[in-house]
C-alpha distance (Angstrom), angle and dihedral (degrees) to the residues before:
residue distance angle dihedral
X1 . . .
X2 3.90 . .
X3 3.74 110.8 .
X4 3.81 95.7 -143.0
X5 3.73 95.7 59.2
X6 3.80 107.6 97.8
X7 3.83 110.4 -122.6
X8 3.79 111.6 -144.1
X9 3.76 114.7 -161.0
X10 3.79 95.3 178.1
X11 3.85 94.0 -129.8
X12 3.79 111.4 149.3
X13 3.81 122.8 -172.6
X14 3.76 115.5 -123.1
X15 3.82 92.6 -115.7
X16 3.76 90.4 60.3
X17 3.71 103.5 46.9
X18 3.78 97.9 113.2
X19 3.83 95.2 100.0
X20 3.85 92.9 40.2
X21 3.84 95.8 55.7
X22 3.84 86.9 55.8
X23 3.71 96.4 57.8
X24 3.76 96.7 94.1
X25 3.93 89.1 85.7
X26 3.82 90.3 62.3
X27 3.82 92.8 45.6
X28 3.75 88.3 52.7
X29 3.79 93.4 49.8
X30 3.69 92.6 50.4
X31 3.82 93.3 43.4
X32 3.78 88.7 55.4
X33 3.66 90.2 53.1
X34 3.65 91.0 45.4
X35 3.84 94.3 53.6
X36 3.83 92.2 47.0
X37 3.82 92.1 49.1
X38 3.82 93.6 44.9
X39 3.77 88.1 56.5
X40 3.75 101.7 36.6
X41 3.74 108.8 26.8
X42 3.84 113.0 6.0
X43 3.78 91.1 163.6
X44 3.88 90.8 63.9
X45 3.76 89.8 47.9
X46 3.71 92.4 50.9
X47 3.85 91.1 51.1
X48 3.78 92.5 48.3
X49 3.96 88.8 48.2
X50 3.87 89.6 49.6
X51 3.82 90.0 53.9
X52 3.78 92.9 48.4
X53 3.80 90.3 50.3
X54 3.80 92.1 56.3
X55 3.79 92.9 73.4
X56 3.80 95.5 44.9
X57 3.78 91.0 47.2
X58 3.71 91.1 52.3
X59 3.81 92.4 41.4
X60 3.73 111.1 22.2
X61 3.83 92.8 -175.3
X62 3.76 91.5 56.9
X63 3.80 94.1 100.0
X64 3.81 119.6 -5.0
X65 3.82 89.8 -176.0
X66 3.80 92.2 75.3
X67 3.76 118.6 90.8
X68 3.83 129.3 140.1
X69 3.74 94.6 -14.2
X70 3.82 110.4 46.2
X71 3.68 96.2 158.3
X72 3.84 91.3 63.8
X73 3.92 96.2 28.2
X74 3.81 92.7 53.1
X75 3.78 92.0 61.5
X76 3.77 93.9 87.8
X77 3.90 94.9 48.4
X78 3.90 96.2 94.0
X79 3.82 91.0 58.5
X80 3.82 96.6 43.3
X81 3.74 94.1 52.1
X82 3.75 94.1 54.0
X83 3.84 88.9 86.6
X84 3.77 93.7 37.9
X85 3.68 103.2 62.3
X86 3.71 96.8 -66.4
X87 3.87 101.2 102.6
X88 3.74 90.2 112.0
X89 3.92 88.9 84.0
X90 3.81 94.2 45.8
X91 3.87 93.9 108.5
X92 3.72 92.3 51.9
X93 3.81 92.1 70.0
X94 3.79 94.1 75.8
X95 3.75 149.0 11.9
X96 3.75 118.5 -132.4
X97 3.86 102.4 -142.8
X98 3.75 103.5 177.7
X99 3.85 112.6 -110.3
X100 3.83 105.1 -159.0
X101 3.79 102.1 -161.1
X102 3.75 94.5 174.3
X103 3.80 97.6 56.4
X104 3.88 93.9 -107.0
X105 3.68 128.6 139.7
X106 3.81 120.0 -110.2
X107 3.79 89.7 -124.9
X108 3.77 87.4 71.0
X109 3.84 87.4 67.6
X110 3.83 107.8 59.9
X111 3.88 91.1 167.4
X112 3.80 92.7 62.6
X113 3.81 108.5 98.3
X114 3.84 123.9 -164.9
X115 3.83 113.4 -147.6
X116 3.88 110.4 -146.4
X117 3.82 89.2 -164.2
X118 3.81 92.7 77.3
X119 3.76 140.5 126.4
X120 3.83 94.2 -69.8
X121 3.80 95.2 52.1
X122 3.84 92.0 40.7
X123 3.81 92.6 54.5
X124 3.81 88.7 49.8
X125 3.78 91.7 48.3
X126 3.80 94.8 49.6
X127 3.75 92.5 46.6
X128 3.70 91.6 48.9
X129 3.78 91.5 51.8
X130 3.77 95.6 47.9
X131 3.87 90.0 43.7
X132 3.81 87.9 49.8
X133 3.82 93.9 -130.3
X134 3.76 114.1 -171.5
X135 3.78 95.7 -104.7
X136 3.87 101.2 32.8
X137 3.87 91.8 118.6
X138 3.87 88.3 64.6
X139 3.79 92.4 62.0
X140 3.77 121.9 106.2
X141 3.81 91.8 -129.3
X142 3.75 92.2 57.8
X143 3.84 93.6 43.2
X144 3.78 91.7 48.3
X145 3.71 96.4 45.7
X146 3.83 106.4 39.9
X147 3.77 95.4 66.8
X148 3.80 89.4 56.3
X149 3.88 91.2 49.1
X150 3.73 101.0 64.6
X151 3.88 84.7 -108.2
X152 3.80 87.7 -75.2
X153 3.72 100.5 142.8
X154 3.84 97.0 -166.4
X155 3.79 89.6 50.8
X156 3.82 88.3 51.2
X157 3.69 92.3 51.2
X158 3.82 91.7 48.7
X159 3.81 89.1 50.0
X160 3.86 91.0 46.1
X161 3.83 93.1 50.8
X162 3.76 88.7 59.9
X163 3.78 90.2 53.5
X164 3.82 90.3 45.2
X165 3.80 92.8 54.0
X166 3.82 89.0 50.4
X167 3.84 96.8 45.4
X168 3.86 90.3 54.1
X169 3.71 85.1 63.2
X170 3.83 94.3 45.5
X171 3.77 95.3 49.7
X172 3.79 89.7 61.0
X173 3.81 97.0 49.7
X174 3.82 102.1 96.6
X175 3.77 97.7 -138.3
X176 3.77 91.3 51.8
X177 3.77 88.3 68.9
X178 3.84 103.9 50.4
X179 3.67 144.7 42.0
X180 3.84 119.1 -156.4
X181 3.92 107.8 -126.6
X182 3.83 118.8 -168.1
X183 3.73 139.8 120.1
X184 3.70 93.5 -68.0
X185 3.83 93.7 47.7
X186 3.89 105.7 28.9
X187 3.86 92.6 165.2
X188 3.78 92.8 42.1
X189 3.78 132.5 -92.1
X190 3.82 95.3 -104.6
X191 3.72 95.5 -112.0
X192 3.84 97.2 -52.2
X193 3.81 93.6 -44.5
X194 3.85 87.4 120.2
X195 3.88 91.9 47.5
X196 3.85 100.7 95.5
X197 3.79 122.1 -154.4
X198 3.82 131.1 168.7
X199 3.65 114.4 -75.9
X200 3.82 111.3 -95.1
X201 3.93 120.4 163.5
X202 3.75 86.8 -11.9
X203 3.78 94.1 -58.4
X204 3.77 107.8 130.4
X205 3.83 99.5 167.7
X206 3.74 141.9 31.6
X207 3.80 94.0 -97.9
X208 3.86 91.8 54.0
X209 3.74 89.9 48.0
X210 3.83 89.5 61.2
X211 3.74 91.1 41.2
X212 3.78 86.4 63.6
X213 3.69 90.9 48.2
X214 3.72 91.3 -103.5
X215 3.80 91.0 -50.1
X216 3.89 96.0 -49.8
X217 3.84 98.3 109.1
X218 3.72 108.4 30.7
X219 3.79 101.9 136.8
X220 3.75 126.1 66.6
X221 3.82 115.0 -154.9
X222 3.83 89.7 -157.0
X223 3.83 89.2 71.2
X224 3.70 122.5 89.3
X225 3.93 129.4 172.4
X226 3.79 115.3 -126.1
X227 3.81 122.5 169.6
X228 3.74 94.8 -18.9
X229 3.85 92.5 -47.2
X230 3.71 132.7 109.6
X231 3.91 108.3 -132.8
X232 3.75 127.0 -167.3
X233 3.73 108.2 -138.2
X234 3.84 130.6 -174.5
X235 3.73 118.6 -93.5
X236 3.75 120.0 -86.0
X237 3.80 118.8 -146.4
X238 3.80 87.2 -104.4
X239 3.84 96.5 53.3
X240 3.77 92.0 40.7
X241 3.76 92.3 54.3
X242 3.82 89.6 46.5
X243 3.82 96.1 55.9
X244 3.87 87.4 42.8
X245 3.74 89.8 60.4
X246 3.76 91.7 51.8
X247 3.81 90.3 48.3
X248 3.72 93.9 52.5
X249 3.71 92.2 51.3
X250 3.77 90.6 51.2
X251 3.74 94.1 48.1
X252 3.85 90.0 48.9
X253 3.73 93.5 49.4
X254 3.78 96.7 46.4
X255 3.85 119.9 56.4
X256 3.80 111.5 -160.8
X257 3.81 117.4 -168.0
X258 3.74 119.6 -136.1
X259 3.83 90.4 -120.0
X260 3.84 87.5 61.7
X261 3.80 96.9 56.5
X262 3.78 108.2 21.9
X263 3.79 97.7 85.7
X264 3.81 137.1 76.5
X265 3.76 102.0 -140.8
X266 3.81 100.1 131.6
X267 3.79 91.5 175.2
X268 3.79 89.9 58.0
X269 3.84 89.4 44.8
X270 3.86 89.5 55.9
X271 3.84 91.9 45.0
X272 3.73 91.8 52.2
X273 3.86 90.8 48.1
X274 3.75 88.6 46.8
X275 3.80 90.3 56.3
X276 3.76 91.9 48.0
X277 3.81 87.8 53.1
X278 3.90 97.7 54.0
X279 3.81 94.9 76.5
X280 3.92 89.6 47.4
X281 3.88 89.2 87.2
X282 3.81 93.2 52.5
X283 3.81 117.8 92.8
X284 3.81 96.3 16.6
X285 3.85 129.4 89.3
X286 3.71 129.5 -155.2
X287 3.78 115.3 -100.6
X288 3.80 92.7 9.8
X289 3.84 130.5 103.4
X290 3.65 114.0 -85.8
X291 3.85 103.7 -105.1
X292 3.88 118.1 -116.9
X293 3.80 88.6 -127.8
X294 3.88 88.6 58.1
X295 3.81 90.3 51.1
X296 3.73 93.6 48.7
X297 3.82 92.3 48.3
X298 3.76 99.4 44.8
X299 3.85 102.6 34.9
X300 3.84 91.2 77.1
X301 3.74 90.7 50.2
X302 3.70 92.7 53.4
X303 3.76 92.3 45.6
X304 3.74 92.3 54.1
X305 3.77 91.7 49.6
X306 3.87 86.6 55.0
X307 3.80 91.5 55.5
X308 3.83 94.6 42.8
X309 3.72 88.9 50.5
X310 3.78 91.9 53.5
X311 3.78 94.0 48.4
X312 3.80 91.0 51.1
X313 3.83 90.9 46.4
X314 3.76 90.2 53.1
X315 3.72 94.4 47.2
X316 3.84 92.6 48.3
X317 3.85 90.1 49.2
X318 3.79 90.8 48.0
X319 3.85 89.6 51.8
X320 3.74 96.8 45.8
X321 3.81 96.5 43.8
X322 3.79 100.3 27.2
X323 3.74 131.1 81.9
X324 3.79 118.3 -24.7
X325 3.75 90.7 -119.8
X326 3.87 91.0 59.7
X327 3.76 91.7 41.8
X328 3.80 90.0 55.8
X329 3.74 90.8 53.3
X330 3.81 91.0 53.8
X331 3.78 94.2 72.7
X332 3.78 89.4 52.5
X333 3.83 90.8 60.9
X334 3.87 99.9 35.8
X335 3.81 95.9 61.0
């Protein structure tokens, strides 16, 4: 086994479980995409799954959380590797579009820095790589990743597909697409990460409240505690059916029009998510319990974002792994 390829065992100490307990949202987004692909384009799903399995066949310790459903189970990989040598892609999980809640102009905050290598351009770069666009090797994603992949391009694509599946969830989480900038937070509040609230279901700030789908999905059935460690395990038939039931309810309750998801304008996706995030700061106060009225109001917003993310992920996978004609069209929309 190549020594430079990072082995990820997915073991998370109990003291650092905050991010892990909020992985259910990603599993739901990818399960929605899985269900849609299984019904409408199982061939594309099979091709994507085969690519995912290339990396775990080459490096079985890459992600022990993946079992019979790697397309869904790989969706948490991008988070778990942050603390296992994968921090190099941390900035690709979000885009800090400034939210000026006090009516100021961004020019008044010279210390605020916008990073162009963010979730929008990372999604573009990965899709270009998988689609084998003519200039994909010039993208920062490819150039960052390939030296870490033993220059095995297929291994890199398999690894990158895991990131892509995760990022399609992140780009629909409202507080992943903004950073509140004002006199209190002149460099930005990191998408609500600096907005403290009393600990509830392991959510200690506004960002983590939204990561849990406003407290609705705060437990991950794929996690077990063994010898003071939280371990990601593959789905059992019981836990697979349980999340499937939640997914069917979400899909039934949230109608998504084809015009909303059949496009590849990632900048528009981020802008829409940004606009969903603006009201997230209304009706809640730092260091105070999140009001029940806020939960009732914002939970449906977060739910719909999950479903929209799943539909867009399915369409993107169908495009990248479907017919050559559709795949050729993808590059026209991604850039």
